[in-house]
N, C-alpha and C positions, 0 to 999 in steps of 0.2 A: 541413469540419471542424466540430467541436462548438462551440456558442455558449458564452459565458461563463456564462449561467444554467444550461445543461446541465452544464458542468464543475463548477459549484458544487454542483448537486444530486448529481452523481456522488460528489464528494469527501465531502460530508456523509453521504450514505447509506452509503458505504463505511465510514466511521469509526464511525458509530453502531452498525451491525450488528457490526462487529469488536469494539467495546467490550463489547457484550452477550455475546459469545462468549469473548473472551480474559480478561476480568477474573476471573470465577470459575474458569475453567480454569487460569490462571496461579497463582492463590492455592492451588489444590489441588495442582498439579504441584510448585511450589516450597515448599510448606508455609509460606507467609507469610500474614500477615493480609490479608484482602481489601481493607482500607483502604489498606495500603501498595501492593499491586498496583494498586488503583484509582487512586491518585495517579500512579503511574508510567504506567499505561495512559492516563489522561486527558492527562497532559503529553505522552506519546509520540504520542497520537492527534492532539493539536493541532499538534505539530511535523510529524507525518506528513501531516496534512491540507494544510498549507501546501506541503510538499514534493510531495504528490500533484498539486496544481494546477500548480505550476511544472514538475515533471517531465513530466507528461502533455502539457502545452502544448508544451514543448520537444521531446519525443519525436515528437509529431504533426507539428510543423514540420519536423523532420529527415526524417521519413518522406515528407512531402509533397515536400520538396526533392529527396530522393534517389530516390524511387520514383514520385512523381506521384500518390500516394493515401495515405489514412490507414487503409486496410483492413489488418487484421492477420491473418496466417496463424498457425497453431499455433506454428511455430518463432519467429516474431516476437513472439508473446505470451509465450513462455518467456523470450526475451531481455529483453523489456520488464519482466517481473516480477523477474528476477534483478538487472538493473541498478537497479531501484527499491529493492529490499531492500539492495543493497550500499551505496547512497547513504545510506539511513536508518540503517544499522548504524554508520557512521562518526560520526554525530551522537549517536545514542542511547546507546551503550555508556558513554561518560563520565558522562552524566546518571544512568543507572541505578546506576553505581558510587557516585557521590556521594550520591544520595538514599537508597539502601538501606544505605549504609555497608559495601559489600562491595568486594573487590579488583576491579581492572579485568578480570582474567581471568574471575572469577566473573560479572561483569556481561556480558562478551562471550559466555560460555556461555548465560546467560539470554537475551541479546538474539538470539543465533543460534537458540535454541529458539523464541522468538517469531517470528523471521524465517522459520523453516521453516513455521510455522503460516501466517504472512501470505503466504508465497510461494504456497502452495496456495490460500489464501483469495483472494488478488488475482487469480490466474488464473481461478478459478471465478466470482468476483464480476464481473470485467470482461467475461468472455465472456457471462455472464447479462445484465449491463447492456446490452451491445451488442445482444443479442437483444430485450430489452424496449424499448430506445430506439434503434433503428437510425437512421442518418443517411441522407438521400436519396441521397447518392453511392453507397451500397452497394446500392441498389435497381436501379441501372442495370447492364446487362451490361458486362463488361470488354471493351475493344477489343483 
């Protein structure tokens, strides 16, 4: 499994790159001031970063327990990304509605839009991260 320092590097790099992409894109798509989207993005990223650490640790422990490895196939990566986004949606939609002063349905639509972005982004980022920083277990042939 990954070390704590590796998980922290993963979470921080994931969120910083995402913020650089999603803040101007979100402001443009939703025709909102970049400062409002910036606040929502930073708060959401902070919450998501904490969730990222806890979720990935729990997911890897579950994989280790049920499959004996943390190696993720494409279907497992898809499941991993979908479950991550579902969890974060439950937390972030009420926050977005409150901060932007919009209805919950509008906030859900906004959050789902961001989630669709993050769904693809998480898949690509995590796959790339695993290629850049493989763990020794993955270097050994499977039995």
